[in-house]
mmJSON file of the N, C-alpha and C atoms, coordinates in Angstrom:
{"data_MODEL":{"atom_site":{
"group_PDB":["ATOM","ATOM","ATOM","ATOM","ATOM","ATOM","ATOM","ATOM","ATOM","ATOM","ATOM","ATOM","ATOM","ATOM","ATOM","ATOM","ATOM","ATOM","ATOM","ATOM","ATOM","ATOM","ATOM","ATOM","ATOM","ATOM","ATOM","ATOM","ATOM","ATOM","ATOM","ATOM","ATOM","ATOM","ATOM","ATOM","ATOM","ATOM","ATOM","ATOM","ATOM","ATOM","ATOM","ATOM","ATOM","ATOM","ATOM","ATOM","ATOM","ATOM","ATOM","ATOM","ATOM","ATOM","ATOM","ATOM","ATOM","ATOM","ATOM","ATOM","ATOM","ATOM","ATOM","ATOM","ATOM","ATOM","ATOM","ATOM","ATOM","ATOM","ATOM","ATOM","ATOM","ATOM","ATOM","ATOM","ATOM","ATOM","ATOM","ATOM","ATOM","ATOM","ATOM","ATOM","ATOM","ATOM","ATOM","ATOM","ATOM","ATOM","ATOM","ATOM","ATOM","ATOM","ATOM","ATOM","ATOM","ATOM","ATOM","ATOM","ATOM","ATOM","ATOM","ATOM","ATOM","ATOM","ATOM","ATOM","ATOM","ATOM","ATOM","ATOM","ATOM","ATOM","ATOM","ATOM","ATOM","ATOM","ATOM","ATOM","ATOM","ATOM","ATOM","ATOM","ATOM","ATOM","ATOM","ATOM","ATOM","ATOM","ATOM","ATOM","ATOM","ATOM","ATOM","ATOM","ATOM","ATOM","ATOM","ATOM","ATOM","ATOM","ATOM","ATOM","ATOM","ATOM","ATOM","ATOM","ATOM","ATOM","ATOM","ATOM","ATOM","ATOM","ATOM","ATOM","ATOM","ATOM","ATOM","ATOM","ATOM","ATOM","ATOM","ATOM","ATOM","ATOM","ATOM","ATOM","ATOM","ATOM","ATOM","ATOM","ATOM","ATOM","ATOM","ATOM","ATOM","ATOM","ATOM","ATOM","ATOM","ATOM","ATOM","ATOM","ATOM","ATOM","ATOM","ATOM","ATOM","ATOM","ATOM","ATOM","ATOM","ATOM","ATOM","ATOM","ATOM","ATOM","ATOM","ATOM","ATOM","ATOM","ATOM","ATOM","ATOM","ATOM","ATOM","ATOM","ATOM","ATOM","ATOM","ATOM","ATOM","ATOM","ATOM","ATOM","ATOM","ATOM","ATOM","ATOM","ATOM","ATOM","ATOM","ATOM","ATOM","ATOM","ATOM","ATOM","ATOM","ATOM","ATOM","ATOM","ATOM","ATOM","ATOM","ATOM","ATOM","ATOM","ATOM","ATOM","ATOM","ATOM","ATOM","ATOM","ATOM","ATOM"],
"id":[1,2,3,4,5,6,7,8,9,10,11,12,13,14,15,16,17,18,19,20,21,22,23,24,25,26,27,28,29,30,31,32,33,34,35,36,37,38,39,40,41,42,43,44,45,46,47,48,49,50,51,52,53,54,55,56,57,58,59,60,61,62,63,64,65,66,67,68,69,70,71,72,73,74,75,76,77,78,79,80,81,82,83,84,85,86,87,88,89,90,91,92,93,94,95,96,97,98,99,100,101,102,103,104,105,106,107,108,109,110,111,112,113,114,115,116,117,118,119,120,121,122,123,124,125,126,127,128,129,130,131,132,133,134,135,136,137,138,139,140,141,142,143,144,145,146,147,148,149,150,151,152,153,154,155,156,157,158,159,160,161,162,163,164,165,166,167,168,169,170,171,172,173,174,175,176,177,178,179,180,181,182,183,184,185,186,187,188,189,190,191,192,193,194,195,196,197,198,199,200,201,202,203,204,205,206,207,208,209,210,211,212,213,214,215,216,217,218,219,220,221,222,223,224,225,226,227,228,229,230,231,232,233,234,235,236,237,238,239,240,241,242,243,244,245,246],
"type_symbol":["N","C","C","N","C","C","N","C","C","N","C","C","N","C","C","N","C","C","N","C","C","N","C","C","N","C","C","N","C","C","N","C","C","N","C","C","N","C","C","N","C","C","N","C","C","N","C","C","N","C","C","N","C","C","N","C","C","N","C","C","N","C","C","N","C","C","N","C","C","N","C","C","N","C","C","N","C","C","N","C","C","N","C","C","N","C","C","N","C","C","N","C","C","N","C","C","N","C","C","N","C","C","N","C","C","N","C","C","N","C","C","N","C","C","N","C","C","N","C","C","N","C","C","N","C","C","N","C","C","N","C","C","N","C","C","N","C","C","N","C","C","N","C","C","N","C","C","N","C","C","N","C","C","N","C","C","N","C","C","N","C","C","N","C","C","N","C","C","N","C","C","N","C","C","N","C","C","N","C","C","N","C","C","N","C","C","N","C","C","N","C","C","N","C","C","N","C","C","N","C","C","N","C","C","N","C","C","N","C","C","N","C","C","N","C","C","N","C","C","N","C","C","N","C","C","N","C","C","N","C","C","N","C","C","N","C","C","N","C","C","N","C","C","N","C","C"],
"label_atom_id":["N","CA","C","N","CA","C","N","CA","C","N","CA","C","N","CA","C","N","CA","C","N","CA","C","N","CA","C","N","CA","C","N","CA","C","N","CA","C","N","CA","C","N","CA","C","N","CA","C","N","CA","C","N","CA","C","N","CA","C","N","CA","C","N","CA","C","N","CA","C","N","CA","C","N","CA","C","N","CA","C","N","CA","C","N","CA","C","N","CA","C","N","CA","C","N","CA","C","N","CA","C","N","CA","C","N","CA","C","N","CA","C","N","CA","C","N","CA","C","N","CA","C","N","CA","C","N","CA","C","N","CA","C","N","CA","C","N","CA","C","N","CA","C","N","CA","C","N","CA","C","N","CA","C","N","CA","C","N","CA","C","N","CA","C","N","CA","C","N","CA","C","N","CA","C","N","CA","C","N","CA","C","N","CA","C","N","CA","C","N","CA","C","N","CA","C","N","CA","C","N","CA","C","N","CA","C","N","CA","C","N","CA","C","N","CA","C","N","CA","C","N","CA","C","N","CA","C","N","CA","C","N","CA","C","N","CA","C","N","CA","C","N","CA","C","N","CA","C","N","CA","C","N","CA","C","N","CA","C","N","CA","C","N","CA","C","N","CA","C","N","CA","C","N","CA","C","N","CA","C","N","CA","C","N","CA","C"],
"label_alt_id":[null,null,null,null,null,null,null,null,null,null,null,null,null,null,null,null,null,null,null,null,null,null,null,null,null,null,null,null,null,null,null,null,null,null,null,null,null,null,null,null,null,null,null,null,null,null,null,null,null,null,null,null,null,null,null,null,null,null,null,null,null,null,null,null,null,null,null,null,null,null,null,null,null,null,null,null,null,null,null,null,null,null,null,null,null,null,null,null,null,null,null,null,null,null,null,null,null,null,null,null,null,null,null,null,null,null,null,null,null,null,null,null,null,null,null,null,null,null,null,null,null,null,null,null,null,null,null,null,null,null,null,null,null,null,null,null,null,null,null,null,null,null,null,null,null,null,null,null,null,null,null,null,null,null,null,null,null,null,null,null,null,null,null,null,null,null,null,null,null,null,null,null,null,null,null,null,null,null,null,null,null,null,null,null,null,null,null,null,null,null,null,null,null,null,null,null,null,null,null,null,null,null,null,null,null,null,null,null,null,null,null,null,null,null,null,null,null,null,null,null,null,null,null,null,null,null,null,null,null,null,null,null,null,null,null,null,null,null,null,null,null,null,null,null,null,null],
"label_comp_id":["UNK","UNK","UNK","UNK","UNK","UNK","UNK","UNK","UNK","UNK","UNK","UNK","UNK","UNK","UNK","UNK","UNK","UNK","UNK","UNK","UNK","UNK","UNK","UNK","UNK","UNK","UNK","UNK","UNK","UNK","UNK","UNK","UNK","UNK","UNK","UNK","UNK","UNK","UNK","UNK","UNK","UNK","UNK","UNK","UNK","UNK","UNK","UNK","UNK","UNK","UNK","UNK","UNK","UNK","UNK","UNK","UNK","UNK","UNK","UNK","UNK","UNK","UNK","UNK","UNK","UNK","UNK","UNK","UNK","UNK","UNK","UNK","UNK","UNK","UNK","UNK","UNK","UNK","UNK","UNK","UNK","UNK","UNK","UNK","UNK","UNK","UNK","UNK","UNK","UNK","UNK","UNK","UNK","UNK","UNK","UNK","UNK","UNK","UNK","UNK","UNK","UNK","UNK","UNK","UNK","UNK","UNK","UNK","UNK","UNK","UNK","UNK","UNK","UNK","UNK","UNK","UNK","UNK","UNK","UNK","UNK","UNK","UNK","UNK","UNK","UNK","UNK","UNK","UNK","UNK","UNK","UNK","UNK","UNK","UNK","UNK","UNK","UNK","UNK","UNK","UNK","UNK","UNK","UNK","UNK","UNK","UNK","UNK","UNK","UNK","UNK","UNK","UNK","UNK","UNK","UNK","UNK","UNK","UNK","UNK","UNK","UNK","UNK","UNK","UNK","UNK","UNK","UNK","UNK","UNK","UNK","UNK","UNK","UNK","UNK","UNK","UNK","UNK","UNK","UNK","UNK","UNK","UNK","UNK","UNK","UNK","UNK","UNK","UNK","UNK","UNK","UNK","UNK","UNK","UNK","UNK","UNK","UNK","UNK","UNK","UNK","UNK","UNK","UNK","UNK","UNK","UNK","UNK","UNK","UNK","UNK","UNK","UNK","UNK","UNK","UNK","UNK","UNK","UNK","UNK","UNK","UNK","UNK","UNK","UNK","UNK","UNK","UNK","UNK","UNK","UNK","UNK","UNK","UNK","UNK","UNK","UNK","UNK","UNK","UNK","UNK","UNK","UNK","UNK","UNK","UNK"],
"label_asym_id":["A","A","A","A","A","A","A","A","A","A","A","A","A","A","A","A","A","A","A","A","A","A","A","A","A","A","A","A","A","A","A","A","A","A","A","A","A","A","A","A","A","A","A","A","A","A","A","A","A","A","A","A","A","A","A","A","A","A","A","A","A","A","A","A","A","A","A","A","A","A","A","A","A","A","A","A","A","A","A","A","A","A","A","A","A","A","A","A","A","A","A","A","A","A","A","A","A","A","A","A","A","A","A","A","A","A","A","A","A","A","A","A","A","A","A","A","A","A","A","A","A","A","A","A","A","A","A","A","A","A","A","A","A","A","A","A","A","A","A","A","A","A","A","A","A","A","A","A","A","A","A","A","A","A","A","A","A","A","A","A","A","A","A","A","A","A","A","A","A","A","A","A","A","A","A","A","A","A","A","A","A","A","A","A","A","A","A","A","A","A","A","A","A","A","A","A","A","A","A","A","A","A","A","A","A","A","A","A","A","A","A","A","A","A","A","A","A","A","A","A","A","A","A","A","A","A","A","A","A","A","A","A","A","A","A","A","A","A","A","A","A","A","A","A","A","A"],
"label_entity_id":["1","1","1","1","1","1","1","1","1","1","1","1","1","1","1","1","1","1","1","1","1","1","1","1","1","1","1","1","1","1","1","1","1","1","1","1","1","1","1","1","1","1","1","1","1","1","1","1","1","1","1","1","1","1","1","1","1","1","1","1","1","1","1","1","1","1","1","1","1","1","1","1","1","1","1","1","1","1","1","1","1","1","1","1","1","1","1","1","1","1","1","1","1","1","1","1","1","1","1","1","1","1","1","1","1","1","1","1","1","1","1","1","1","1","1","1","1","1","1","1","1","1","1","1","1","1","1","1","1","1","1","1","1","1","1","1","1","1","1","1","1","1","1","1","1","1","1","1","1","1","1","1","1","1","1","1","1","1","1","1","1","1","1","1","1","1","1","1","1","1","1","1","1","1","1","1","1","1","1","1","1","1","1","1","1","1","1","1","1","1","1","1","1","1","1","1","1","1","1","1","1","1","1","1","1","1","1","1","1","1","1","1","1","1","1","1","1","1","1","1","1","1","1","1","1","1","1","1","1","1","1","1","1","1","1","1","1","1","1","1","1","1","1","1","1","1"],
"label_seq_id":[1,1,1,2,2,2,3,3,3,4,4,4,5,5,5,6,6,6,7,7,7,8,8,8,9,9,9,10,10,10,11,11,11,12,12,12,13,13,13,14,14,14,15,15,15,16,16,16,17,17,17,18,18,18,19,19,19,20,20,20,21,21,21,22,22,22,23,23,23,24,24,24,25,25,25,26,26,26,27,27,27,28,28,28,29,29,29,30,30,30,31,31,31,32,32,32,33,33,33,34,34,34,35,35,35,36,36,36,37,37,37,38,38,38,39,39,39,40,40,40,41,41,41,42,42,42,43,43,43,44,44,44,45,45,45,46,46,46,47,47,47,48,48,48,49,49,49,50,50,50,51,51,51,52,52,52,53,53,53,54,54,54,55,55,55,56,56,56,57,57,57,58,58,58,59,59,59,60,60,60,61,61,61,62,62,62,63,63,63,64,64,64,65,65,65,66,66,66,67,67,67,68,68,68,69,69,69,70,70,70,71,71,71,72,72,72,73,73,73,74,74,74,75,75,75,76,76,76,77,77,77,78,78,78,79,79,79,80,80,80,81,81,81,82,82,82],
"pdbx_PDB_ins_code":[null,null,null,null,null,null,null,null,null,null,null,null,null,null,null,null,null,null,null,null,null,null,null,null,null,null,null,null,null,null,null,null,null,null,null,null,null,null,null,null,null,null,null,null,null,null,null,null,null,null,null,null,null,null,null,null,null,null,null,null,null,null,null,null,null,null,null,null,null,null,null,null,null,null,null,null,null,null,null,null,null,null,null,null,null,null,null,null,null,null,null,null,null,null,null,null,null,null,null,null,null,null,null,null,null,null,null,null,null,null,null,null,null,null,null,null,null,null,null,null,null,null,null,null,null,null,null,null,null,null,null,null,null,null,null,null,null,null,null,null,null,null,null,null,null,null,null,null,null,null,null,null,null,null,null,null,null,null,null,null,null,null,null,null,null,null,null,null,null,null,null,null,null,null,null,null,null,null,null,null,null,null,null,null,null,null,null,null,null,null,null,null,null,null,null,null,null,null,null,null,null,null,null,null,null,null,null,null,null,null,null,null,null,null,null,null,null,null,null,null,null,null,null,null,null,null,null,null,null,null,null,null,null,null,null,null,null,null,null,null,null,null,null,null,null,null],
"Cartn_x":[116.351,116.099,114.995,114.943,113.91,112.514,112.379,111.082,110.678,111.641,111.349,110.952,111.621,111.287,109.886,109.57,108.237,107.158,107.445,106.48,106.242,107.318,107.165,106.324,106.585,105.786,104.312,104.077,102.707,101.983,102.629,101.966,101.78,102.69,102.542,101.331,101.154,99.976,98.681,98.727,97.532,97.232,98.272,98.063,97.422,97.894,97.331,95.875,95.477,94.078,93.239,93.841,93.087,92.932,93.641,93.519,94.555,95.44,96.488,96.712,97.365,97.584,99.028,99.274,100.626,101.554,101.007,101.812,102.34,101.491,101.929,103.046,102.897,103.929,105.233,105.147,106.333,107.045,106.291,106.883,107.561,106.898,107.462,108.694,108.668,109.826,111.01,110.754,111.821,112.414,111.565,112.045,112.902,112.504,113.28,114.644,114.673,115.938,116.849,116.293,117.091,117.667,116.889,117.35,118.495,118.376,119.439,120.716,120.569,121.734,122.419,121.631,122.225,122.971,122.414,123.096,124.392,124.357,125.553,126.626,126.227,127.187,127.785,126.985,127.495,128.502,128.217,129.143,130.468,130.405,131.622,132.407,131.714,132.383,133.082,132.431,133.044,134.295,134.23,135.392,136.542,136.237,137.284,137.924,137.114,137.64,138.509,138.087,138.869,140.209,140.189,141.439,142.378,141.834,142.669,143.26,142.473,142.957,144.088,143.904,144.964,146.222,146.046,147.192,147.973,147.265,147.933,148.622,147.97,148.521,149.623,149.511,150.483,151.064,151.982,152.488,153.255,152.993,153.684,154.276,155.367,155.973,155.041,155.114,154.278,154.742,156.051,156.61,156.47,155.705,155.495,156.778,157.807,159.061,159.931,159.666,160.458,160.066,161.069,160.722,160.031,159.14,158.415,159.231,159.395,160.165,159.272,158.593,157.703,158.503,157.917,158.569,157.925,158.529,158.016,158.908,158.311,159.076,158.637,159.615,159.357,159.596,158.594,158.747,159.155,160.292,160.796,160.494,159.879,159.551,160.782,160.899,162.049,161.978,160.806,160.635,160.675,161.295,161.35,162.258,161.84,162.6,163.48,164.678,165.57,165.131],
"Cartn_y":[95.395,96.425,97.37,97.636,98.537,97.97,96.656,96.02,96.156,95.995,96.128,97.558,98.52,99.925,100.244,99.738,99.964,99.292,98.102,97.411,98.2,98.778,99.579,100.823,101.49,102.676,102.305,101.166,100.712,100.415,99.654,99.288,100.511,101.47,102.689,103.49,103.558,104.255,103.53,102.2,101.434,101.614,101.73,101.945,103.306,104.332,105.673,105.761,104.918,104.922,103.906,103.173,102.227,100.857,100.575,99.278,98.26,98.671,97.777,98.014,97.049,97.169,97.542,97.876,98.19,96.982,95.797,94.577,94.471,94.764,94.737,95.75,96.936,97.964,97.498,96.918,96.448,95.332,94.379,93.267,93.783,94.677,95.232,96.087,96.804,97.599,96.687,95.577,94.601,94.045,93.763,93.244,94.291,95.547,96.616,96.752,96.694,96.798,95.62,94.419,93.244,93.412,93.961,94.199,95.201,96.257,97.262,96.682,95.846,95.213,94.268,93.494,92.602,93.4,94.526,95.369,95.933,96.384,96.91,95.832,94.638,93.533,93.182,93.206,92.923,93.984,95.243,96.326,96.171,95.833,95.616,94.436,93.346,92.174,92.51,93.31,93.716,94.536,95.462,96.295,95.481,94.507,93.64,92.816,92.259,91.477,92.33,93.554,94.471,94.792,95.022,95.309,94.11,92.911,91.7,91.544,91.832,91.742,92.735,93.952,94.959,94.543,93.952,93.513,92.428,91.577,90.531,91.105,92.055,92.622,93.64,94.367,95.396,95.087,94.117,93.733,94.868,95.049,96.051,95.334,95.855,95.206,95.243,94.208,94.159,95.176,95.447,96.41,97.812,98.702,100.041,100.862,100.518,101.276,100.856,99.695,99.188,99.936,100.342,101.065,100.145,100.734,99.964,99.936,98.758,98.598,97.951,98.785,98.209,97.467,96.407,95.603,95.922,96.84,97.244,96.685,96.23,95.704,96.426,96.798,97.466,96.486,96.225,95.318,96.133,95.761,96.475,95.618,96.247,95.554,95.422,94.328,94.122,94.978,95.571,96.406,97.888,98.214,99.626,100.419,101.643,102.515,103.44,103.756,104.668,106.091],
"Cartn_z":[102.749,103.715,103.249,101.977,101.454,101.704,101.579,101.817,103.282,104.196,105.626,105.966,105.351,105.59,105.063,103.891,103.316,104.161,104.667,105.524,106.81,107.359,108.577,108.308,107.202,106.851,106.691,106.043,105.799,107.11,107.995,109.25,110.138,110.062,110.851,110.368,109.049,108.509,108.883,108.805,109.196,110.679,111.506,112.946,113.21,112.504,112.727,112.277,111.34,110.893,111.655,112.589,113.405,112.779,111.701,111.026,111.493,112.383,112.848,114.343,114.998,116.442,116.746,118.019,118.464,118.304,118.445,118.286,116.861,115.884,114.483,114.234,114.812,114.659,115.298,116.475,117.184,116.424,115.92,115.164,113.898,113.189,111.959,112.261,113.367,113.758,114.084,114.763,115.043,113.747,112.786,111.498,110.776,110.859,110.238,110.905,112.231,112.949,112.615,112.554,112.171,110.77,109.875,108.512,108.488,109.267,109.337,109.942,110.957,111.582,110.594,109.84,108.823,107.771,107.361,106.371,106.94,108.172,108.819,108.944,109.361,109.465,108.113,107.073,105.728,105.295,105.613,105.269,106.007,107.281,108.065,107.497,107.161,106.589,105.278,104.436,103.175,103.432,104.38,104.689,105.264,106.101,106.661,105.558,104.668,103.558,102.65,102.383,101.556,102.216,103.532,104.25,104.203,104.351,104.27,102.872,101.869,100.5,100.268,100.72,100.582,101.338,102.503,103.291,102.545,101.823,101.046,99.803,99.165,97.936,98.199,99.302,99.646,101.027,101.099,102.418,103.087,104.355,105.165,106.374,106.924,108.081,109.296,110.118,111.328,112.366,112.39,113.335,112.741,113.39,112.827,112.716,113.518,113.466,112.284,111.735,110.608,109.329,108.533,107.299,106.296,105.538,104.527,103.246,102.683,101.451,100.395,99.621,98.598,97.539,97.032,96.007,94.662,93.961,92.66,91.569,90.493,89.369,88.106,87.331,86.064,84.934,84.141,83.013,81.795,81.224,80.052,78.822,77.858,76.631,75.748,75.022,74.153,72.891,72.624,71.437,71.781,72.909,73.334,72.384,72.086,71.215,72.044,71.568,72.301,72.245],
"occupancy":[1.0,1.0,1.0,1.0,1.0,1.0,1.0,1.0,1.0,1.0,1.0,1.0,1.0,1.0,1.0,1.0,1.0,1.0,1.0,1.0,1.0,1.0,1.0,1.0,1.0,1.0,1.0,1.0,1.0,1.0,1.0,1.0,1.0,1.0,1.0,1.0,1.0,1.0,1.0,1.0,1.0,1.0,1.0,1.0,1.0,1.0,1.0,1.0,1.0,1.0,1.0,1.0,1.0,1.0,1.0,1.0,1.0,1.0,1.0,1.0,1.0,1.0,1.0,1.0,1.0,1.0,1.0,1.0,1.0,1.0,1.0,1.0,1.0,1.0,1.0,1.0,1.0,1.0,1.0,1.0,1.0,1.0,1.0,1.0,1.0,1.0,1.0,1.0,1.0,1.0,1.0,1.0,1.0,1.0,1.0,1.0,1.0,1.0,1.0,1.0,1.0,1.0,1.0,1.0,1.0,1.0,1.0,1.0,1.0,1.0,1.0,1.0,1.0,1.0,1.0,1.0,1.0,1.0,1.0,1.0,1.0,1.0,1.0,1.0,1.0,1.0,1.0,1.0,1.0,1.0,1.0,1.0,1.0,1.0,1.0,1.0,1.0,1.0,1.0,1.0,1.0,1.0,1.0,1.0,1.0,1.0,1.0,1.0,1.0,1.0,1.0,1.0,1.0,1.0,1.0,1.0,1.0,1.0,1.0,1.0,1.0,1.0,1.0,1.0,1.0,1.0,1.0,1.0,1.0,1.0,1.0,1.0,1.0,1.0,1.0,1.0,1.0,1.0,1.0,1.0,1.0,1.0,1.0,1.0,1.0,1.0,1.0,1.0,1.0,1.0,1.0,1.0,1.0,1.0,1.0,1.0,1.0,1.0,1.0,1.0,1.0,1.0,1.0,1.0,1.0,1.0,1.0,1.0,1.0,1.0,1.0,1.0,1.0,1.0,1.0,1.0,1.0,1.0,1.0,1.0,1.0,1.0,1.0,1.0,1.0,1.0,1.0,1.0,1.0,1.0,1.0,1.0,1.0,1.0,1.0,1.0,1.0,1.0,1.0,1.0,1.0,1.0,1.0,1.0,1.0,1.0],
"B_iso_or_equiv":[0.0,0.0,0.0,0.0,0.0,0.0,0.0,0.0,0.0,0.0,0.0,0.0,0.0,0.0,0.0,0.0,0.0,0.0,0.0,0.0,0.0,0.0,0.0,0.0,0.0,0.0,0.0,0.0,0.0,0.0,0.0,0.0,0.0,0.0,0.0,0.0,0.0,0.0,0.0,0.0,0.0,0.0,0.0,0.0,0.0,0.0,0.0,0.0,0.0,0.0,0.0,0.0,0.0,0.0,0.0,0.0,0.0,0.0,0.0,0.0,0.0,0.0,0.0,0.0,0.0,0.0,0.0,0.0,0.0,0.0,0.0,0.0,0.0,0.0,0.0,0.0,0.0,0.0,0.0,0.0,0.0,0.0,0.0,0.0,0.0,0.0,0.0,0.0,0.0,0.0,0.0,0.0,0.0,0.0,0.0,0.0,0.0,0.0,0.0,0.0,0.0,0.0,0.0,0.0,0.0,0.0,0.0,0.0,0.0,0.0,0.0,0.0,0.0,0.0,0.0,0.0,0.0,0.0,0.0,0.0,0.0,0.0,0.0,0.0,0.0,0.0,0.0,0.0,0.0,0.0,0.0,0.0,0.0,0.0,0.0,0.0,0.0,0.0,0.0,0.0,0.0,0.0,0.0,0.0,0.0,0.0,0.0,0.0,0.0,0.0,0.0,0.0,0.0,0.0,0.0,0.0,0.0,0.0,0.0,0.0,0.0,0.0,0.0,0.0,0.0,0.0,0.0,0.0,0.0,0.0,0.0,0.0,0.0,0.0,0.0,0.0,0.0,0.0,0.0,0.0,0.0,0.0,0.0,0.0,0.0,0.0,0.0,0.0,0.0,0.0,0.0,0.0,0.0,0.0,0.0,0.0,0.0,0.0,0.0,0.0,0.0,0.0,0.0,0.0,0.0,0.0,0.0,0.0,0.0,0.0,0.0,0.0,0.0,0.0,0.0,0.0,0.0,0.0,0.0,0.0,0.0,0.0,0.0,0.0,0.0,0.0,0.0,0.0,0.0,0.0,0.0,0.0,0.0,0.0,0.0,0.0,0.0,0.0,0.0,0.0,0.0,0.0,0.0,0.0,0.0,0.0],
"pdbx_formal_charge":[null,null,null,null,null,null,null,null,null,null,null,null,null,null,null,null,null,null,null,null,null,null,null,null,null,null,null,null,null,null,null,null,null,null,null,null,null,null,null,null,null,null,null,null,null,null,null,null,null,null,null,null,null,null,null,null,null,null,null,null,null,null,null,null,null,null,null,null,null,null,null,null,null,null,null,null,null,null,null,null,null,null,null,null,null,null,null,null,null,null,null,null,null,null,null,null,null,null,null,null,null,null,null,null,null,null,null,null,null,null,null,null,null,null,null,null,null,null,null,null,null,null,null,null,null,null,null,null,null,null,null,null,null,null,null,null,null,null,null,null,null,null,null,null,null,null,null,null,null,null,null,null,null,null,null,null,null,null,null,null,null,null,null,null,null,null,null,null,null,null,null,null,null,null,null,null,null,null,null,null,null,null,null,null,null,null,null,null,null,null,null,null,null,null,null,null,null,null,null,null,null,null,null,null,null,null,null,null,null,null,null,null,null,null,null,null,null,null,null,null,null,null,null,null,null,null,null,null,null,null,null,null,null,null,null,null,null,null,null,null,null,null,null,null,null,null],
"auth_seq_id":[1,1,1,2,2,2,3,3,3,4,4,4,5,5,5,6,6,6,7,7,7,8,8,8,9,9,9,10,10,10,11,11,11,12,12,12,13,13,13,14,14,14,15,15,15,16,16,16,17,17,17,18,18,18,19,19,19,20,20,20,21,21,21,22,22,22,23,23,23,24,24,24,25,25,25,26,26,26,27,27,27,28,28,28,29,29,29,30,30,30,31,31,31,32,32,32,33,33,33,34,34,34,35,35,35,36,36,36,37,37,37,38,38,38,39,39,39,40,40,40,41,41,41,42,42,42,43,43,43,44,44,44,45,45,45,46,46,46,47,47,47,48,48,48,49,49,49,50,50,50,51,51,51,52,52,52,53,53,53,54,54,54,55,55,55,56,56,56,57,57,57,58,58,58,59,59,59,60,60,60,61,61,61,62,62,62,63,63,63,64,64,64,65,65,65,66,66,66,67,67,67,68,68,68,69,69,69,70,70,70,71,71,71,72,72,72,73,73,73,74,74,74,75,75,75,76,76,76,77,77,77,78,78,78,79,79,79,80,80,80,81,81,81,82,82,82],
"auth_comp_id":["UNK","UNK","UNK","UNK","UNK","UNK","UNK","UNK","UNK","UNK","UNK","UNK","UNK","UNK","UNK","UNK","UNK","UNK","UNK","UNK","UNK","UNK","UNK","UNK","UNK","UNK","UNK","UNK","UNK","UNK","UNK","UNK","UNK","UNK","UNK","UNK","UNK","UNK","UNK","UNK","UNK","UNK","UNK","UNK","UNK","UNK","UNK","UNK","UNK","UNK","UNK","UNK","UNK","UNK","UNK","UNK","UNK","UNK","UNK","UNK","UNK","UNK","UNK","UNK","UNK","UNK","UNK","UNK","UNK","UNK","UNK","UNK","UNK","UNK","UNK","UNK","UNK","UNK","UNK","UNK","UNK","UNK","UNK","UNK","UNK","UNK","UNK","UNK","UNK","UNK","UNK","UNK","UNK","UNK","UNK","UNK","UNK","UNK","UNK","UNK","UNK","UNK","UNK","UNK","UNK","UNK","UNK","UNK","UNK","UNK","UNK","UNK","UNK","UNK","UNK","UNK","UNK","UNK","UNK","UNK","UNK","UNK","UNK","UNK","UNK","UNK","UNK","UNK","UNK","UNK","UNK","UNK","UNK","UNK","UNK","UNK","UNK","UNK","UNK","UNK","UNK","UNK","UNK","UNK","UNK","UNK","UNK","UNK","UNK","UNK","UNK","UNK","UNK","UNK","UNK","UNK","UNK","UNK","UNK","UNK","UNK","UNK","UNK","UNK","UNK","UNK","UNK","UNK","UNK","UNK","UNK","UNK","UNK","UNK","UNK","UNK","UNK","UNK","UNK","UNK","UNK","UNK","UNK","UNK","UNK","UNK","UNK","UNK","UNK","UNK","UNK","UNK","UNK","UNK","UNK","UNK","UNK","UNK","UNK","UNK","UNK","UNK","UNK","UNK","UNK","UNK","UNK","UNK","UNK","UNK","UNK","UNK","UNK","UNK","UNK","UNK","UNK","UNK","UNK","UNK","UNK","UNK","UNK","UNK","UNK","UNK","UNK","UNK","UNK","UNK","UNK","UNK","UNK","UNK","UNK","UNK","UNK","UNK","UNK","UNK","UNK","UNK","UNK","UNK","UNK","UNK"],
"auth_asym_id":["A","A","A","A","A","A","A","A","A","A","A","A","A","A","A","A","A","A","A","A","A","A","A","A","A","A","A","A","A","A","A","A","A","A","A","A","A","A","A","A","A","A","A","A","A","A","A","A","A","A","A","A","A","A","A","A","A","A","A","A","A","A","A","A","A","A","A","A","A","A","A","A","A","A","A","A","A","A","A","A","A","A","A","A","A","A","A","A","A","A","A","A","A","A","A","A","A","A","A","A","A","A","A","A","A","A","A","A","A","A","A","A","A","A","A","A","A","A","A","A","A","A","A","A","A","A","A","A","A","A","A","A","A","A","A","A","A","A","A","A","A","A","A","A","A","A","A","A","A","A","A","A","A","A","A","A","A","A","A","A","A","A","A","A","A","A","A","A","A","A","A","A","A","A","A","A","A","A","A","A","A","A","A","A","A","A","A","A","A","A","A","A","A","A","A","A","A","A","A","A","A","A","A","A","A","A","A","A","A","A","A","A","A","A","A","A","A","A","A","A","A","A","A","A","A","A","A","A","A","A","A","A","A","A","A","A","A","A","A","A","A","A","A","A","A","A"],
"auth_atom_id":["N","CA","C","N","CA","C","N","CA","C","N","CA","C","N","CA","C","N","CA","C","N","CA","C","N","CA","C","N","CA","C","N","CA","C","N","CA","C","N","CA","C","N","CA","C","N","CA","C","N","CA","C","N","CA","C","N","CA","C","N","CA","C","N","CA","C","N","CA","C","N","CA","C","N","CA","C","N","CA","C","N","CA","C","N","CA","C","N","CA","C","N","CA","C","N","CA","C","N","CA","C","N","CA","C","N","CA","C","N","CA","C","N","CA","C","N","CA","C","N","CA","C","N","CA","C","N","CA","C","N","CA","C","N","CA","C","N","CA","C","N","CA","C","N","CA","C","N","CA","C","N","CA","C","N","CA","C","N","CA","C","N","CA","C","N","CA","C","N","CA","C","N","CA","C","N","CA","C","N","CA","C","N","CA","C","N","CA","C","N","CA","C","N","CA","C","N","CA","C","N","CA","C","N","CA","C","N","CA","C","N","CA","C","N","CA","C","N","CA","C","N","CA","C","N","CA","C","N","CA","C","N","CA","C","N","CA","C","N","CA","C","N","CA","C","N","CA","C","N","CA","C","N","CA","C","N","CA","C","N","CA","C","N","CA","C","N","CA","C","N","CA","C","N","CA","C","N","CA","C","N","CA","C","N","CA","C"],
"pdbx_PDB_model_num":[1,1,1,1,1,1,1,1,1,1,1,1,1,1,1,1,1,1,1,1,1,1,1,1,1,1,1,1,1,1,1,1,1,1,1,1,1,1,1,1,1,1,1,1,1,1,1,1,1,1,1,1,1,1,1,1,1,1,1,1,1,1,1,1,1,1,1,1,1,1,1,1,1,1,1,1,1,1,1,1,1,1,1,1,1,1,1,1,1,1,1,1,1,1,1,1,1,1,1,1,1,1,1,1,1,1,1,1,1,1,1,1,1,1,1,1,1,1,1,1,1,1,1,1,1,1,1,1,1,1,1,1,1,1,1,1,1,1,1,1,1,1,1,1,1,1,1,1,1,1,1,1,1,1,1,1,1,1,1,1,1,1,1,1,1,1,1,1,1,1,1,1,1,1,1,1,1,1,1,1,1,1,1,1,1,1,1,1,1,1,1,1,1,1,1,1,1,1,1,1,1,1,1,1,1,1,1,1,1,1,1,1,1,1,1,1,1,1,1,1,1,1,1,1,1,1,1,1,1,1,1,1,1,1,1,1,1,1,1,1,1,1,1,1,1,1]
}}}
């Protein structure tokens, strides 16, 4: 995404100095928007995957009215001191 943003800044500067056309600006702007959309989709995918992982590790009842009963286990060492 940083490369797309830098390319857009570059073509915009070239356009203001007359070295580039509106078509170049439009194409570069489209590429920047596509890059931002890909980044947003990747962020959403990561968040969905994280939520699924948490759901697997910390199971909760499907019925919201049902009380949650976490399954915690305490491991006691055989060398514990009184």
